[in-house]
PQR file with spaces between the fields and no chain letter, atoms N, CA, C, O and H, PARSE charges and radii, in Angstrom:
ATOM       1  N    MET     1      -2.715   -9.302  -56.946 -0.4000 1.5000
ATOM       2  CA   MET     1      -3.471   -8.911  -58.233 -0.0000 2.0000
ATOM       3  C    MET     1      -4.964   -9.562  -58.272  0.5500 1.7000
ATOM       4  O    MET     1      -5.217  -10.758  -58.127 -0.5500 1.4000
ATOM       5  N    ASN     2      -6.055   -8.333  -58.539 -0.4000 1.5000
ATOM       6  CA   ASN     2      -7.175   -8.836  -58.641 -0.0000 2.0000
ATOM       7  C    ASN     2      -7.687   -9.041  -59.919  0.5500 1.7000
ATOM       8  O    ASN     2      -7.527   -8.251  -60.849 -0.5500 1.4000
ATOM       9  H    ASN     2      -5.850   -7.361  -58.657  0.4000 1.0000
ATOM      10  N    ALA     3      -8.426  -10.302  -59.989 -0.4000 1.5000
ATOM      11  CA   ALA     3      -8.908  -10.820  -61.392 -0.0000 2.0000
ATOM      12  C    ALA     3     -10.261   -9.338  -61.495  0.5500 1.7000
ATOM      13  O    ALA     3     -10.786   -8.729  -60.562 -0.5500 1.4000
ATOM      14  H    ALA     3      -8.556  -10.943  -59.233  0.4000 1.0000
ATOM      15  N    GLY     4     -10.474   -9.162  -63.099 -0.4000 1.5000
ATOM      16  CA   GLY     4     -11.736   -8.063  -63.143 -0.0000 2.0000
ATOM      17  C    GLY     4     -12.667   -8.862  -63.493  0.5500 1.7000
ATOM      18  O    GLY     4     -12.411   -9.985  -63.930 -0.5500 1.4000
ATOM      19  H    GLY     4     -10.048   -9.656  -63.856  0.4000 1.0000
ATOM      20  N    LYS     5     -14.085   -8.330  -63.332 -0.4000 1.5000
ATOM      21  CA   LYS     5     -15.410   -9.042  -63.889 -0.0000 2.0000
ATOM      22  C    LYS     5     -15.172   -9.901  -64.893  0.5500 1.7000
ATOM      23  O    LYS     5     -15.190   -9.585  -66.083 -0.5500 1.4000
ATOM      24  H    LYS     5     -14.293   -7.419  -62.978  0.4000 1.0000
ATOM      25  N    GLY     6     -14.890  -11.259  -64.355 -0.4000 1.5000
ATOM      26  CA   GLY     6     -15.655  -12.360  -66.091 -0.0000 2.0000
ATOM      27  C    GLY     6     -13.884  -13.083  -66.102  0.5500 1.7000
ATOM      28  O    GLY     6     -13.570  -14.202  -66.506 -0.5500 1.4000
ATOM      29  H    GLY     6     -14.875  -11.516  -63.389  0.4000 1.0000
ATOM      30  N    GLU     7     -13.072  -12.140  -65.589 -0.4000 1.5000
ATOM      31  CA   GLU     7     -11.314  -13.018  -65.789 -0.0000 2.0000
ATOM      32  C    GLU     7     -11.272  -13.697  -64.414  0.5500 1.7000
ATOM      33  O    GLU     7     -11.758  -13.581  -63.289 -0.5500 1.4000
ATOM      34  H    GLU     7     -13.327  -11.230  -65.261  0.4000 1.0000
ATOM      35  N    GLU     8      -9.948  -14.903  -65.512 -0.4000 1.5000
ATOM      36  CA   GLU     8      -9.787  -16.121  -64.630 -0.0000 2.0000
ATOM      37  C    GLU     8      -8.575  -15.335  -63.068  0.5500 1.7000
ATOM      38  O    GLU     8      -7.870  -14.342  -63.243 -0.5500 1.4000
ATOM      39  H    GLU     8      -9.553  -14.997  -66.426  0.4000 1.0000
ATOM      40  N    ASN     9      -8.641  -15.960  -61.979 -0.4000 1.5000
ATOM      41  CA   ASN     9      -7.480  -15.110  -60.955 -0.0000 2.0000
ATOM      42  C    ASN     9      -6.388  -15.923  -61.733  0.5500 1.7000
ATOM      43  O    ASN     9      -5.302  -15.606  -61.249 -0.5500 1.4000
ATOM      44  H    ASN     9      -9.214  -16.767  -61.837  0.4000 1.0000
ATOM      45  N    GLN    10      -6.240  -16.771  -62.662 -0.4000 1.5000
ATOM      46  CA   GLN    10      -4.839  -17.356  -63.217 -0.0000 2.0000
ATOM      47  C    GLN    10      -4.050  -18.274  -62.258  0.5500 1.7000
ATOM      48  O    GLN    10      -2.944  -18.665  -62.628 -0.5500 1.4000
ATOM      49  H    GLN    10      -7.123  -17.029  -63.055  0.4000 1.0000
ATOM      50  N    GLY    11      -4.595  -18.695  -60.898 -0.4000 1.5000
ATOM      51  CA   GLY    11      -3.866  -19.332  -60.029 -0.0000 2.0000
ATOM      52  C    GLY    11      -3.549  -18.823  -59.166  0.5500 1.7000
ATOM      53  O    GLY    11      -3.081  -19.525  -58.269 -0.5500 1.4000
ATOM      54  H    GLY    11      -5.494  -18.377  -60.597  0.4000 1.0000
ATOM      55  N    ILE    12      -3.625  -17.316  -58.952 -0.4000 1.5000
ATOM      56  CA   ILE    12      -3.382  -16.436  -57.569 -0.0000 2.0000
ATOM      57  C    ILE    12      -4.354  -16.530  -57.001  0.5500 1.7000
ATOM      58  O    ILE    12      -5.480  -16.521  -57.499 -0.5500 1.4000
ATOM      59  H    ILE    12      -4.005  -16.746  -59.681  0.4000 1.0000
ATOM      60  N    GLN    13      -3.938  -16.685  -55.325 -0.4000 1.5000
ATOM      61  CA   GLN    13      -4.962  -16.732  -54.508 -0.0000 2.0000
ATOM      62  C    GLN    13      -4.512  -15.656  -53.805  0.5500 1.7000
ATOM      63  O    GLN    13      -3.338  -15.286  -53.781 -0.5500 1.4000
ATOM      64  H    GLN    13      -3.023  -16.692  -54.921  0.4000 1.0000
ATOM      65  N    ASP    14      -5.643  -15.023  -53.095 -0.4000 1.5000
ATOM      66  CA   ASP    14      -5.604  -13.985  -52.392 -0.0000 2.0000
ATOM      67  C    ASP    14      -5.571  -15.102  -50.828  0.5500 1.7000
ATOM      68  O    ASP    14      -6.156  -16.140  -50.519 -0.5500 1.4000
ATOM      69  H    ASP    14      -6.597  -15.323  -53.114  0.4000 1.0000
ATOM      70  N    PRO    15      -4.481  -14.137  -50.095 -0.5600 1.5000
ATOM      71  CA   PRO    15      -4.577  -14.870  -48.326  0.2800 2.0000
ATOM      72  C    PRO    15      -5.021  -14.643  -47.959  0.5500 1.7000
ATOM      73  O    PRO    15      -5.204  -13.435  -47.813 -0.5500 1.4000
ATOM      74  N    ALA    16      -6.076  -16.050  -47.077 -0.4000 1.5000
ATOM      75  CA   ALA    16      -7.389  -15.565  -46.377 -0.0000 2.0000
ATOM      76  C    ALA    16      -6.815  -14.924  -45.483  0.5500 1.7000
ATOM      77  O    ALA    16      -5.654  -14.890  -45.076 -0.5500 1.4000
ATOM      78  H    ALA    16      -5.927  -17.031  -47.196  0.4000 1.0000
ATOM      79  N    MET    17      -8.034  -14.258  -45.131 -0.4000 1.5000
ATOM      80  CA   MET    17      -8.245  -13.404  -44.174 -0.0000 2.0000
ATOM      81  C    MET    17      -8.220  -14.046  -42.567  0.5500 1.7000
ATOM      82  O    MET    17      -9.160  -14.835  -42.472 -0.5500 1.4000
ATOM      83  H    MET    17      -8.978  -14.286  -45.462  0.4000 1.0000
ATOM      84  N    THR    18      -7.787  -13.997  -41.849 -0.4000 1.5000
ATOM      85  CA   THR    18      -8.078  -14.061  -40.249 -0.0000 2.0000
ATOM      86  C    THR    18      -8.100  -13.183  -39.316  0.5500 1.7000
ATOM      87  O    THR    18      -7.421  -12.180  -39.535 -0.5500 1.4000
ATOM      88  H    THR    18      -7.023  -13.356  -41.926  0.4000 1.0000
ATOM      89  N    VAL    19      -8.726  -13.240  -38.232 -0.4000 1.5000
ATOM      90  CA   VAL    19      -8.857  -11.967  -37.057 -0.0000 2.0000
ATOM      91  C    VAL    19      -8.172  -13.672  -36.083  0.5500 1.7000
ATOM      92  O    VAL    19      -8.127  -14.888  -36.269 -0.5500 1.4000
ATOM      93  H    VAL    19      -9.277  -14.055  -38.054  0.4000 1.0000
ATOM      94  N    PHE    20      -7.650  -12.335  -34.737 -0.4000 1.5000
ATOM      95  CA   PHE    20      -7.366  -12.895  -33.642 -0.0000 2.0000
ATOM      96  C    PHE    20      -8.805  -12.746  -32.343  0.5500 1.7000
ATOM      97  O    PHE    20      -9.480  -11.721  -32.244 -0.5500 1.4000
ATOM      98  H    PHE    20      -7.686  -11.347  -34.586  0.4000 1.0000
ATOM      99  N    VAL    21      -9.053  -14.227  -31.314 -0.4000 1.5000
ATOM     100  CA   VAL    21     -10.307  -14.013  -30.805 -0.0000 2.0000
ATOM     101  C    VAL    21      -9.624  -14.579  -29.608  0.5500 1.7000
ATOM     102  O    VAL    21      -8.814  -15.495  -29.746 -0.5500 1.4000
ATOM     103  H    VAL    21      -8.505  -15.059  -31.394  0.4000 1.0000
ATOM     104  N    TYR    22      -9.976  -13.965  -28.168 -0.4000 1.5000
ATOM     105  CA   TYR    22      -9.939  -14.619  -27.492 -0.0000 2.0000
ATOM     106  C    TYR    22     -11.398  -14.681  -26.689  0.5500 1.7000
ATOM     107  O    TYR    22     -12.336  -13.989  -27.085 -0.5500 1.4000
ATOM     108  H    TYR    22     -10.635  -13.221  -28.056  0.4000 1.0000
ATOM     109  N    VAL    23     -11.499  -15.382  -25.768 -0.4000 1.5000
ATOM     110  CA   VAL    23     -12.482  -15.815  -25.125 -0.0000 2.0000
ATOM     111  C    VAL    23     -12.238  -15.895  -23.540  0.5500 1.7000
ATOM     112  O    VAL    23     -11.653  -16.747  -22.872 -0.5500 1.4000
ATOM     113  H    VAL    23     -10.737  -15.944  -25.446  0.4000 1.0000
ATOM     114  N    ASN    24     -13.014  -14.486  -23.104 -0.4000 1.5000
ATOM     115  CA   ASN    24     -13.022  -14.419  -20.955 -0.0000 2.0000
ATOM     116  C    ASN    24     -13.778  -15.188  -20.727  0.5500 1.7000
ATOM     117  O    ASN    24     -14.987  -14.972  -20.800 -0.5500 1.4000
ATOM     118  H    ASN    24     -13.489  -13.794  -23.647  0.4000 1.0000
ATOM     119  N    THR    25     -12.998  -16.853  -20.219 -0.4000 1.5000
ATOM     120  CA   THR    25     -14.119  -17.421  -19.857 -0.0000 2.0000
ATOM     121  C    THR    25     -14.560  -17.487  -18.485  0.5500 1.7000
ATOM     122  O    THR    25     -15.326  -18.331  -18.019 -0.5500 1.4000
ATOM     123  H    THR    25     -12.015  -17.028  -20.160  0.4000 1.0000
ATOM     124  N    SER    26     -13.961  -16.432  -17.817 -0.4000 1.5000
ATOM     125  CA   SER    26     -14.961  -15.888  -16.553 -0.0000 2.0000
ATOM     126  C    SER    26     -16.250  -15.295  -16.632  0.5500 1.7000
ATOM     127  O    SER    26     -16.954  -15.201  -15.627 -0.5500 1.4000
ATOM     128  H    SER    26     -13.339  -15.747  -18.196  0.4000 1.0000
ATOM     129  N    LYS    27     -16.777  -14.706  -18.244 -0.4000 1.5000
ATOM     130  CA   LYS    27     -17.822  -13.966  -18.104 -0.0000 2.0000
ATOM     131  C    LYS    27     -18.827  -14.667  -18.758  0.5500 1.7000
ATOM     132  O    LYS    27     -18.210  -15.412  -19.520 -0.5500 1.4000
ATOM     133  H    LYS    27     -16.205  -14.782  -19.061  0.4000 1.0000
ATOM     134  N    GLN    28     -19.886  -14.842  -18.887 -0.4000 1.5000
ATOM     135  CA   GLN    28     -21.414  -15.634  -19.024 -0.0000 2.0000
ATOM     136  C    GLN    28     -21.603  -15.076  -20.724  0.5500 1.7000
ATOM     137  O    GLN    28     -21.772  -13.920  -21.111 -0.5500 1.4000
ATOM     138  H    GLN    28     -20.387  -14.237  -18.268  0.4000 1.0000
ATOM     139  N    VAL    29     -21.499  -16.446  -21.607 -0.4000 1.5000
ATOM     140  CA   VAL    29     -21.914  -16.009  -22.688 -0.0000 2.0000
ATOM     141  C    VAL    29     -22.563  -14.954  -22.813  0.5500 1.7000
ATOM     142  O    VAL    29     -23.701  -15.076  -22.360 -0.5500 1.4000
ATOM     143  H    VAL    29     -21.362  -17.386  -21.294  0.4000 1.0000
ATOM     144  N    GLY    30     -22.353  -14.014  -23.209 -0.4000 1.5000
ATOM     145  CA   GLY    30     -23.506  -12.937  -23.902 -0.0000 2.0000
ATOM     146  C    GLY    30     -22.969  -11.840  -23.521  0.5500 1.7000
ATOM     147  O    GLY    30     -23.149  -10.812  -24.173 -0.5500 1.4000
ATOM     148  H    GLY    30     -21.428  -13.915  -23.577  0.4000 1.0000
ATOM     149  N    ASP    31     -22.200  -11.859  -22.379 -0.4000 1.5000
ATOM     150  CA   ASP    31     -21.590  -10.369  -21.876 -0.0000 2.0000
ATOM     151  C    ASP    31     -21.004   -9.711  -23.004  0.5500 1.7000
ATOM     152  O    ASP    31     -20.593  -10.317  -23.993 -0.5500 1.4000
ATOM     153  H    ASP    31     -22.054  -12.694  -21.849  0.4000 1.0000
ATOM     154  N    ALA    32     -20.968   -8.507  -22.859 -0.4000 1.5000
ATOM     155  CA   ALA    32     -19.674   -7.993  -23.698 -0.0000 2.0000
ATOM     156  C    ALA    32     -18.184   -8.241  -23.491  0.5500 1.7000
ATOM     157  O    ALA    32     -17.336   -8.116  -24.374 -0.5500 1.4000
ATOM     158  H    ALA    32     -21.303   -8.014  -22.055  0.4000 1.0000
ATOM     159  N    GLU    33     -18.019   -8.505  -22.576 -0.4000 1.5000
ATOM     160  CA   GLU    33     -16.511   -8.542  -22.267 -0.0000 2.0000
ATOM     161  C    GLU    33     -16.306  -10.197  -22.379  0.5500 1.7000
ATOM     162  O    GLU    33     -15.124  -10.486  -22.192 -0.5500 1.4000
ATOM     163  H    GLU    33     -18.708   -8.606  -21.858  0.4000 1.0000
ATOM     164  N    HIS    34     -17.287  -11.538  -22.676 -0.4000 1.5000
ATOM     165  CA   HIS    34     -16.959  -12.303  -22.816 -0.0000 2.0000
ATOM     166  C    HIS    34     -16.059  -12.548  -24.363  0.5500 1.7000
ATOM     167  O    HIS    34     -15.615  -13.693  -24.443 -0.5500 1.4000
ATOM     168  H    HIS    34     -18.247  -11.303  -22.828  0.4000 1.0000
ATOM     169  N    VAL    35     -15.798  -11.820  -25.342 -0.4000 1.5000
ATOM     170  CA   VAL    35     -15.358  -12.552  -26.509 -0.0000 2.0000
ATOM     171  C    VAL    35     -15.214  -11.452  -27.316  0.5500 1.7000
ATOM     172  O    VAL    35     -16.142  -10.765  -27.742 -0.5500 1.4000
ATOM     173  H    VAL    35     -16.158  -10.889  -25.278  0.4000 1.0000
ATOM     174  N    LYS    36     -13.577  -11.226  -27.607 -0.4000 1.5000
ATOM     175  CA   LYS    36     -13.164  -10.074  -28.063 -0.0000 2.0000
ATOM     176  C    LYS    36     -12.737  -10.540  -29.454  0.5500 1.7000
ATOM     177  O    LYS    36     -12.292  -11.687  -29.428 -0.5500 1.4000
ATOM     178  H    LYS    36     -12.823  -11.785  -27.261  0.4000 1.0000
ATOM     179  N    VAL    37     -12.747   -9.995  -30.604 -0.4000 1.5000
ATOM     180  CA   VAL    37     -12.030  -10.141  -32.280 -0.0000 2.0000
ATOM     181  C    VAL    37     -11.411   -9.335  -32.334  0.5500 1.7000
ATOM     182  O    VAL    37     -11.947   -8.244  -32.144 -0.5500 1.4000
ATOM     183  H    VAL    37     -13.109   -9.063  -30.625  0.4000 1.0000
ATOM     184  N    PHE    38     -10.103   -9.359  -32.587 -0.4000 1.5000
ATOM     185  CA   PHE    38      -9.192   -8.354  -33.224 -0.0000 2.0000
ATOM     186  C    PHE    38      -8.362   -8.625  -34.530  0.5500 1.7000
ATOM     187  O    PHE    38      -7.907   -9.738  -34.795 -0.5500 1.4000
ATOM     188  H    PHE    38      -9.667  -10.246  -32.742  0.4000 1.0000
ATOM     189  N    ALA    39      -8.148   -7.152  -35.585 -0.4000 1.5000
ATOM     190  CA   ALA    39      -8.444   -7.549  -36.796 -0.0000 2.0000
ATOM     191  C    ALA    39      -6.674   -8.074  -37.010  0.5500 1.7000
ATOM     192  O    ALA    39      -6.177   -8.866  -37.811 -0.5500 1.4000
ATOM     193  H    ALA    39      -8.518   -6.248  -35.369  0.4000 1.0000
ATOM     194  N    THR    40      -6.198   -7.428  -36.162 -0.4000 1.5000
ATOM     195  CA   THR    40      -4.467   -7.714  -36.565 -0.0000 2.0000
ATOM     196  C    THR    40      -3.750   -7.820  -34.926  0.5500 1.7000
ATOM     197  O    THR    40      -4.061   -7.469  -33.788 -0.5500 1.4000
ATOM     198  H    THR    40      -6.602   -6.785  -35.512  0.4000 1.0000
ATOM     199  N    THR    41      -2.742   -8.447  -35.526 -0.4000 1.5000
ATOM     200  CA   THR    41      -1.495   -8.764  -34.083 -0.0000 2.0000
ATOM     201  C    THR    41      -1.589   -7.981  -33.212  0.5500 1.7000
ATOM     202  O    THR    41      -2.078   -8.134  -32.093 -0.5500 1.4000
ATOM     203  H    THR    41      -2.489   -8.732  -36.451  0.4000 1.0000
ATOM     204  N    ASP    42      -1.031   -6.908  -33.768 -0.4000 1.5000
ATOM     205  CA   ASP    42      -0.785   -5.501  -32.847 -0.0000 2.0000
ATOM     206  C    ASP    42      -2.153   -5.172  -32.277  0.5500 1.7000
ATOM     207  O    ASP    42      -2.164   -5.099  -31.048 -0.5500 1.4000
ATOM     208  H    ASP    42      -0.634   -6.783  -34.678  0.4000 1.0000
ATOM     209  N    ALA    43      -3.206   -4.976  -32.837 -0.4000 1.5000
ATOM     210  CA   ALA    43      -4.405   -4.905  -31.703 -0.0000 2.0000
ATOM     211  C    ALA    43      -4.322   -5.764  -31.151  0.5500 1.7000
ATOM     212  O    ALA    43      -3.896   -5.366  -30.068 -0.5500 1.4000
ATOM     213  H    ALA    43      -3.196   -5.035  -33.835  0.4000 1.0000
ATOM     214  N    ALA    44      -4.463   -7.046  -31.088 -0.4000 1.5000
ATOM     215  CA   ALA    44      -4.473   -8.037  -30.062 -0.0000 2.0000
ATOM     216  C    ALA    44      -3.029   -7.769  -28.897  0.5500 1.7000
ATOM     217  O    ALA    44      -3.140   -7.893  -27.678 -0.5500 1.4000
ATOM     218  H    ALA    44      -4.809   -7.370  -31.969  0.4000 1.0000
ATOM     219  N    GLU    45      -1.922   -7.445  -29.507 -0.4000 1.5000
ATOM     220  CA   GLU    45      -1.042   -7.575  -28.323 -0.0000 2.0000
ATOM     221  C    GLU    45      -0.851   -6.178  -27.722  0.5500 1.7000
ATOM     222  O    GLU    45      -0.174   -6.058  -26.701 -0.5500 1.4000
ATOM     223  H    GLU    45      -1.832   -7.344  -30.498  0.4000 1.0000
ATOM     224  N    THR    46      -1.474   -5.014  -28.366 -0.4000 1.5000
ATOM     225  CA   THR    46      -1.652   -4.046  -27.554 -0.0000 2.0000
ATOM     226  C    THR    46      -2.585   -4.276  -26.571  0.5500 1.7000
ATOM     227  O    THR    46      -2.261   -4.010  -25.413 -0.5500 1.4000
ATOM     228  H    THR    46      -2.024   -5.111  -29.195  0.4000 1.0000
ATOM     229  N    TRP    47      -4.042   -4.863  -26.874 -0.4000 1.5000
ATOM     230  CA   TRP    47      -5.219   -5.074  -25.379 -0.0000 2.0000
ATOM     231  C    TRP    47      -4.702   -6.051  -24.707  0.5500 1.7000
ATOM     232  O    TRP    47      -5.122   -6.312  -23.580 -0.5500 1.4000
ATOM     233  H    TRP    47      -4.305   -5.079  -27.815  0.4000 1.0000
ATOM     234  N    PHE    48      -3.911   -6.609  -25.169 -0.4000 1.5000
ATOM     235  CA   PHE    48      -3.435   -7.929  -23.740 -0.0000 2.0000
ATOM     236  C    PHE    48      -2.628   -6.811  -23.055  0.5500 1.7000
ATOM     237  O    PHE    48      -3.202   -6.789  -21.966 -0.5500 1.4000
ATOM     238  H    PHE    48      -3.570   -6.397  -26.085  0.4000 1.0000
ATOM     239  N    GLU    49      -1.641   -5.839  -22.983 -0.4000 1.5000
ATOM     240  CA   GLU    49      -0.441   -5.262  -22.726 -0.0000 2.0000
ATOM     241  C    GLU    49      -1.192   -4.407  -21.999  0.5500 1.7000
ATOM     242  O    GLU    49      -0.845   -4.246  -20.829 -0.5500 1.4000
ATOM     243  H    GLU    49      -1.175   -5.857  -23.867  0.4000 1.0000
ATOM     244  N    GLU    50      -2.060   -3.864  -22.366 -0.4000 1.5000
ATOM     245  CA   GLU    50      -3.225   -3.020  -20.990 -0.0000 2.0000
ATOM     246  C    GLU    50      -4.360   -3.792  -20.401  0.5500 1.7000
ATOM     247  O    GLU    50      -5.056   -3.193  -19.582 -0.5500 1.4000
ATOM     248  H    GLU    50      -2.342   -3.995  -23.317  0.4000 1.0000
ATOM     249  N    ASN    51      -4.634   -4.948  -20.673 -0.4000 1.5000
ATOM     250  CA   ASN    51      -5.808   -5.334  -19.909 -0.0000 2.0000
ATOM     251  C    ASN    51      -5.815   -6.692  -19.264  0.5500 1.7000
ATOM     252  O    ASN    51      -6.440   -7.019  -18.255 -0.5500 1.4000
ATOM     253  H    ASN    51      -4.068   -5.435  -21.338  0.4000 1.0000
ATOM     254  N    ASP    52      -4.657   -7.769  -20.345 -0.4000 1.5000
ATOM     255  CA   ASP    52      -4.636   -9.158  -19.884 -0.0000 2.0000
ATOM     256  C    ASP    52      -3.477   -9.815  -20.068  0.5500 1.7000
ATOM     257  O    ASP    52      -3.665  -10.917  -20.585 -0.5500 1.4000
ATOM     258  H    ASP    52      -4.149   -7.504  -21.165  0.4000 1.0000
ATOM     259  N    PRO    53      -2.069   -9.501  -19.789 -0.5600 1.5000
ATOM     260  CA   PRO    53      -0.705   -9.683  -20.368  0.2800 2.0000
ATOM     261  C    PRO    53      -0.268  -11.346  -20.228  0.5500 1.7000
ATOM     262  O    PRO    53       0.635  -11.984  -20.771 -0.5500 1.4000
ATOM     263  N    LYS    54      -1.136  -11.670  -19.429 -0.4000 1.5000
ATOM     264  CA   LYS    54      -1.071  -13.429  -19.067 -0.0000 2.0000
ATOM     265  C    LYS    54      -1.869  -14.408  -20.115  0.5500 1.7000
ATOM     266  O    LYS    54      -1.562  -15.562  -20.414 -0.5500 1.4000
ATOM     267  H    LYS    54      -1.870  -11.153  -18.989  0.4000 1.0000
ATOM     268  N    ASP    55      -2.652  -13.859  -20.453 -0.4000 1.5000
ATOM     269  CA   ASP    55      -3.630  -14.691  -21.850 -0.0000 2.0000
ATOM     270  C    ASP    55      -3.358  -14.539  -23.362  0.5500 1.7000
ATOM     271  O    ASP    55      -2.203  -14.269  -23.690 -0.5500 1.4000
ATOM     272  H    ASP    55      -2.902  -12.921  -20.210  0.4000 1.0000
ATOM     273  N    VAL    56      -3.870  -14.617  -23.881 -0.4000 1.5000
ATOM     274  CA   VAL    56      -3.239  -14.982  -25.407 -0.0000 2.0000
ATOM     275  C    VAL    56      -5.033  -14.853  -26.467  0.5500 1.7000
ATOM     276  O    VAL    56      -6.071  -15.124  -25.865 -0.5500 1.4000
ATOM     277  H    VAL    56      -4.809  -14.836  -23.614  0.4000 1.0000
ATOM     278  N    ALA    57      -5.079  -14.478  -27.799 -0.4000 1.5000
ATOM     279  CA   ALA    57      -5.736  -15.041  -28.316 -0.0000 2.0000
ATOM     280  C    ALA    57      -5.275  -16.059  -29.456  0.5500 1.7000
ATOM     281  O    ALA    57      -4.075  -16.121  -29.725 -0.5500 1.4000
ATOM     282  H    ALA    57      -4.235  -14.257  -28.288  0.4000 1.0000
ATOM     283  N    PHE    58      -6.180  -16.845  -30.119 -0.4000 1.5000
ATOM     284  CA   PHE    58      -6.102  -17.876  -31.007 -0.0000 2.0000
ATOM     285  C    PHE    58      -6.544  -17.107  -32.496  0.5500 1.7000
ATOM     286  O    PHE    58      -7.237  -16.090  -32.443 -0.5500 1.4000
ATOM     287  H    PHE    58      -7.154  -16.795  -29.900  0.4000 1.0000
ATOM     288  N    GLU    59      -6.015  -17.765  -34.062 -0.4000 1.5000
ATOM     289  CA   GLU    59      -5.980  -16.915  -35.168 -0.0000 2.0000
ATOM     290  C    GLU    59      -7.277  -17.382  -35.415  0.5500 1.7000
ATOM     291  O    GLU    59      -7.678  -18.059  -34.468 -0.5500 1.4000
ATOM     292  H    GLU    59      -5.452  -18.590  -34.106  0.4000 1.0000
ATOM     293  N    CYS    60      -8.109  -17.273  -36.359 -0.4000 1.5000
ATOM     294  CA   CYS    60      -8.971  -18.057  -37.288 -0.0000 2.0000
ATOM     295  C    CYS    60      -9.337  -17.188  -38.218  0.5500 1.7000
ATOM     296  O    CYS    60      -9.539  -15.974  -38.190 -0.5500 1.4000
ATOM     297  H    CYS    60      -7.783  -16.724  -37.128  0.4000 1.0000
ATOM     298  N    GLU    61      -9.415  -18.351  -39.411 -0.4000 1.5000
ATOM     299  CA   GLU    61      -9.843  -17.829  -40.650 -0.0000 2.0000
ATOM     300  C    GLU    61     -11.032  -17.213  -41.049  0.5500 1.7000
ATOM     301  O    GLU    61     -11.887  -18.079  -40.866 -0.5500 1.4000
ATOM     302  H    GLU    61      -9.251  -19.337  -39.434  0.4000 1.0000
ATOM     303  N    VAL    62     -11.447  -16.448  -41.386 -0.4000 1.5000
ATOM     304  CA   VAL    62     -12.786  -15.496  -41.758 -0.0000 2.0000
ATOM     305  C    VAL    62     -13.325  -15.910  -42.951  0.5500 1.7000
ATOM     306  O    VAL    62     -12.985  -15.470  -44.050 -0.5500 1.4000
ATOM     307  H    VAL    62     -10.753  -15.744  -41.535  0.4000 1.0000
ATOM     308  N    LEU    63     -14.576  -17.171  -42.656 -0.4000 1.5000
ATOM     309  CA   LEU    63     -14.634  -17.774  -43.656 -0.0000 2.0000
ATOM     310  C    LEU    63     -16.035  -16.776  -44.473  0.5500 1.7000
ATOM     311  O    LEU    63     -16.657  -15.920  -43.843 -0.5500 1.4000
ATOM     312  H    LEU    63     -14.851  -17.529  -41.764  0.4000 1.0000
ATOM     313  N    GLU    64     -16.276  -17.062  -45.714 -0.4000 1.5000
ATOM     314  CA   GLU    64     -16.806  -16.072  -46.781 -0.0000 2.0000
ATOM     315  C    GLU    64     -18.503  -16.813  -46.917  0.5500 1.7000
ATOM     316  O    GLU    64     -19.328  -16.329  -47.691 -0.5500 1.4000
ATOM     317  H    GLU    64     -15.771  -17.757  -46.226  0.4000 1.0000
């Protein structure tokens, strides 16, 4: 439920938006392959299956 302009949210909060982050420590900072950010678990899992099945990403909250 989204509150309209000027209305209170009545105690209901939207869940925090999160992303999944992978850091390739074998790459230099600034390298295009150094950090990958995924919007969904499915996107991360698909990328890992195809590119780096032994590694993982960690979930981070997106700050506003």
